C-alpha positions in Angstrom: 137.9 84.4 80.8 135.3 83.7 83.7 132.0 86.3 83.9 131.3 87.8 87.2 128.7 85.6 87.1 130.0 82.3 87.5 132.7 83.9 90.0 129.7 86.1 92.1 127.6 82.8 92.5 129.6 80.2 93.6 130.3 82.5 96.4 126.8 82.4 97.5 126.1 80.0 100.7 122.8 78.6 99.3 121.2 76.4 102.0 120.0 73.1 99.6 116.2 74.0 100.9 116.7 76.6 98.3 118.1 73.9 95.8 115.7 73.8 92.6 115.8 72.4 89.4 117.8 74.9 87.2 118.2 71.8 83.5 114.6 73.6 82.3 114.9 76.2 79.8 113.3 78.6 81.7 109.3 77.3 81.7 109.7 77.5 76.8 109.8 74.0 76.5 106.8 71.2 77.4 110.1 68.2 76.3 111.3 69.2 79.7 113.8 66.4 81.2 112.2 64.4 83.9 115.2 61.9 84.6 114.8 59.9 87.8 112.7 61.4 89.2 109.5 60.5 90.5 106.4 61.6 89.8 103.0 61.5 92.2 100.0 62.4 93.1 100.4 65.6 94.6 103.2 68.8 94.6 104.3 70.2 97.7 105.3 73.9 96.8 106.5 76.6 99.7 106.0 80.1 97.6 108.3 82.5 98.1 107.3 86.3 97.9 109.8 89.3 98.6 108.5 90.1 101.7 108.5 86.3 104.3 112.0 85.9 102.2 113.5 88.8 104.5 113.3 85.8 107.1 116.8 84.2 108.6 115.7 81.3 107.1 113.2 80.0 103.9 112.9 76.2 105.7 110.9 78.2 108.2 108.4 79.4 105.8 104.9 77.9 105.8 104.3 75.6 103.1 101.0 76.0 101.1 98.0 75.3 102.1 96.4 72.3 99.9 98.6 70.2 97.1 99.0 70.6 93.3 98.0 68.3 90.9 101.1 68.1 88.7 98.7 68.5 85.8 98.5 71.8 86.9 99.0 74.0 84.2 101.2 78.0 84.9 98.2 79.9 83.7 96.2 78.1 86.3 98.9 78.3 88.8 99.4 82.0 88.3 95.2 82.6 89.1 96.4 80.7 92.4 99.0 82.8 93.5 97.0 86.3 92.6 94.2 84.7 94.8 95.4 82.8 98.0 99.0 84.0 98.2 98.3 87.8 97.1 94.7 88.0 98.1 94.1 89.8 95.0 90.5 89.1 92.2 91.0 87.3 89.5 89.6 90.7 87.9 92.2 92.9 89.8 94.9 94.3 87.4 97.3 92.4 88.6 99.7 89.6 87.2 101.5 87.3 88.8 105.6 86.5 88.2 106.1 82.7 88.6 111.0 82.3 88.9 113.1 79.8 90.2 116.0 80.5 91.5 117.5 81.7 88.2 115.5 82.0 85.7 111.5 83.4 85.3 109.0 80.8 83.8 107.6 82.7 80.9 105.1 80.3 79.4 101.8 79.4 80.4 101.0 76.6 78.0 102.7 73.6 79.7 102.2 71.6 82.9 104.3 71.1 86.7 104.9 68.1 85.0 106.3 69.4 82.0 108.8 71.8 84.2 110.0 68.6 86.2 109.0 70.4 89.4 109.0 67.9 92.3 107.8 68.9 95.9 107.0 66.3 98.5 106.4 66.7 101.8 110.4 66.1 102.5 111.7 68.0 99.5 110.0 70.9 99.1 109.1 73.3 95.8 110.7 76.1 96.4 108.8 78.7 93.9 109.7 83.5 94.2 106.6 84.6 93.6 106.5 88.7 92.5 103.0 90.7 92.0 103.0 93.5 89.6 100.2 95.7 88.8 99.7 96.1 85.7 96.1 99.1 85.6 96.4 102.5 85.7 96.9 104.7 88.9 94.3 106.1 90.4 90.9 103.7 89.8 88.7 103.5 92.3 88.1 100.1 94.1 84.1 100.7 93.4 85.3 99.8 89.6 86.6 96.5 90.2 83.3 95.3 92.1 86.1 94.1 95.3 83.8 92.7 97.8 86.4 94.9 99.9 85.7 97.8 99.0 84.8 100.6 102.2 82.1 102.5 101.5 83.6 104.9 100.5 82.6 105.5 97.5 85.6 108.4 97.0 88.1 105.6 98.2 91.4 104.6 95.8 92.7 101.3 95.8 96.1 100.8 97.7 98.5 99.5 95.0 100.9 96.9 95.7 103.2 95.0 94.1 105.2 97.2 91.6 104.1 98.6 88.7 105.5 99.2 85.3 107.2 102.8 85.0 108.4 102.3 89.3 110.7 99.4 87.5 111.9 101.7 84.8 112.7 104.1 87.4 114.2 101.6 90.0 117.0 99.5 86.8 118.1 103.1 85.9 119.1 103.2 88.7 121.1 100.2 88.9 122.5 101.0 85.3 123.8 104.4 87.3 124.5 102.9 90.1 126.8 99.4 88.0 128.9 101.7 86.5 130.1 102.6 89.9 130.6 99.2 90.9 133.1 97.5 88.5 136.1 95.4 89.6 134.9 91.6 91.2 135.8 92.3 95.0 133.2 94.8 95.5 130.4 93.1 93.2 131.2 89.9 95.0 130.8 91.9 98.5 127.5 94.3 96.8 126.3 90.3 96.3 127.0 89.1 99.7 125.5 92.0 101.5 122.4 91.5 98.8 122.1 87.8 100.2 122.4 88.6 103.8 119.2 91.1 103.7 116.7 89.1 101.6 116.5 84.9 100.6 114.3 85.7 97.6 117.4 83.8 94.9 115.9 85.6 91.8 116.3 88.8 92.7 120.3 87.7 93.6 120.6 86.1 90.6 119.9 89.1 87.8 121.6 91.2 89.7 124.7 89.0 89.0 123.6 89.4 85.6 123.5 92.8 85.5 127.3 93.2 86.6 127.7 90.4 83.8 126.2 93.1 81.8 123.3 90.7 80.3 120.3 92.2 79.4 117.6 91.4 81.8 114.0 90.2 81.2 111.0 92.4 82.5 110.4 89.6 85.3 114.0 90.0 86.4 113.8 93.8 86.8 109.9 93.5 88.5 111.9 91.1 91.2 114.4 93.2 91.8 112.7 96.2 91.8 110.3 94.5 94.7 112.7 92.5 96.7 114.5 96.8 97.3 110.7 97.6 98.1 109.9 95.1 100.4 113.1 95.3 102.3 112.8 99.3 102.3 109.3 99.3 103.6 110.2 96.8 106.4 113.3 99.0 107.4 110.7 101.8 108.2 109.7 101.8 112.1 106.2 100.5 112.7 105.0 103.0 115.6 106.9 105.8 114.0 104.8 105.9 111.3 101.7 105.0 113.5 101.1 102.0 112.6 100.0 102.7 108.6 102.3 101.6 106.1 101.4 104.0 103.5 101.8 106.4 105.1 105.2 105.1 106.1 107.3 106.6 103.2 105.8 110.8 103.2 106.4 110.4 106.8 109.5 108.8 106.9 111.5 111.0 104.4 110.1 114.0 104.5 112.7 114.5 107.9 115.2 112.9 105.6 115.2 115.1 102.6 115.2 118.2 105.0 118.1 117.0 106.3 119.4 116.2 102.7 118.2 120.5 101.3 120.3 121.8 105.4 123.9 119.2 105.1 124.3 119.7 101.4 126.3 116.2 101.9 124.2 114.4 98.9 125.1 116.9 95.2 123.3 114.3 93.2 119.7 114.0 94.7 119.9 117.6 93.2 117.3 118.8 95.1 118.2 122.9 94.4 120.8 123.3 91.7 120.2 125.1 89.5 119.1 123.7 86.3 121.2 124.8 83.0 121.6 128.1 81.5 122.0 129.5 77.5 125.8 129.7 79.2 126.3 126.5 80.0 123.5 124.5 77.6 124.5 120.7 76.5 124.8 120.8 72.7 124.9 116.9 72.0 123.1 115.2 69.8 120.0 114.5 72.4 119.0 110.7 72.6 116.2 111.2 74.8 113.6 113.7 74.2 111.0 114.1 76.9 107.1 115.9 76.1 105.4 115.7 79.4 102.0 116.1 79.7 100.3 118.6 82.2 96.6 117.7 83.7 95.1 121.4 84.2 91.8 120.5 84.1 89.9 122.2 87.7 89.9 118.2 89.6 94.3 119.1 89.7 93.6 122.2 92.7 92.2 119.6 95.1 94.0 118.0 97.7 97.0 115.0 96.7 96.2 113.2 99.8 93.2 110.9 100.1 91.3 110.1 103.3 93.9 107.9 104.6 96.1 110.5 105.2 94.8 112.8 107.2 97.8 114.0 109.9 99.6 114.4 105.8 97.0 116.5 104.8 96.5 118.6 107.1 100.5 119.5 107.2 101.3 120.1 103.7 97.4 121.3 102.1 99.8 120.2 98.8 97.1 120.7 95.3 98.1 117.5 93.1 99.0 120.6 90.7 101.4 120.9 93.0 103.0 117.3 93.3 103.2 117.5 89.5 105.5 120.4 89.7 107.9 118.9 91.9 107.6 115.4 90.9 109.1 117.2 87.1 111.3 119.4 89.2 113.3 115.9 90.3 113.5 114.0 87.6 114.5 117.9 85.1 117.6 117.9 88.3 118.8 114.1 88.6 118.9 114.1 84.3 120.9 118.3 85.3 123.0 116.6 88.0 123.7 113.2 86.0 124.5 115.0 82.7 122.3 113.0 80.2 121.9 114.1 77.1 117.5 114.8 77.5 115.5 118.1 75.3 112.3 118.8 78.0 109.0 119.9 75.9 105.9 120.8 77.9 102.4 120.2 76.7 99.2 121.4 79.1 95.4 120.8 78.6 92.0 120.9 80.5 89.6 121.6 78.2 91.9 122.2 75.4 95.4 120.7 74.3 98.2 123.7 73.6 101.8 123.6 73.5 103.5 125.8 75.9 107.3 124.9 75.5 108.6 122.6 72.4 111.6 121.0 72.4 114.9 122.4 74.5 117.6 121.8 76.3 117.1 125.0 78.8 116.0 123.3 81.6 115.4 126.4 82.6 112.6 127.6 80.6 111.2 124.7 81.5 110.6 124.9 84.5 109.4 128.6 84.3 107.1 127.0 81.5 106.0 124.1 84.3 105.6 126.9 87.3 103.3 128.9 85.7 100.7 126.0 84.7 97.4 126.7 86.9 94.2 124.4 87.0 91.6 125.4 84.6 88.3 124.3 83.2 87.3 120.3 82.9 88.6 117.8 80.4 87.3 117.7 76.7 89.4 114.3 76.1 
């Protein structure tokens, strides 16, 4: 019986401009076959990001200005993409994933010639690229000696691309969605919508593989996450957020959340749904135990929004600790609504570390413990 992947992918109308050499073994072997291919002195490559893949035709995207020698190693190409395509200094904590349409390139120690890359002015080599942030959230720009740093010494680095925690959360949501999209016709429609929305082929293939119950690689998960992220950001009306993309979601989603709360039409969001109590406690053996560690140092009483978010900051006056409590509230509601078998515990740290609540299935007890937390003294790590 044919798999969903074999059935679904051929139904997509993929233009020849996006056809790639898929015979190489995920970039893992330097002995990739290059039969009937003429290796030129330089390659013409079109780099496709999740953002520019939202265009109607990939053929309209520009060619990379500099010609690239076939002897270029994959590691050097990643650095080139990081500097020239994503405009990031090499010392910044970002990594670049390189993708052929159906799979990522997983090795660094081979050349483009080894991989069988062929790119001429008439037949370009399409290469899909994804930017991942692998640093610590909340590190000042000046820490990286970025020449583009602002004069404000308290400025914080605006994270671009996707982060590991975000990818993990997004993929968990996809796994839940997959349980609802089970029949082939619905899966075909789902993939068709993705293809009509974006031409970022690695995301389309990864989604088909997910339906085919294949375990995705971390690079494939990141490609999916950034593709959806790019589409969502592109959907926010620029004039509605003061032409500042970094404020877009915070402002746009505020009204959406309020409407959902009032209408009650989105029960799975669980905005104000009561958590488990003693009469409804889940007695199953937990599949996961999560210890919530809360920073209760004095800095947590500071405003949650930075200087570039003055408008939001003036309206909300929300502290960092309040935001931390809100994040836990949303996560615990999701666990409750989806009936995940999870036990929670609470730990706080400032000048000392103390356990406020041992692991328990009683989420109500955990919530009370977190609500009672307040900023105290400085942190002694």
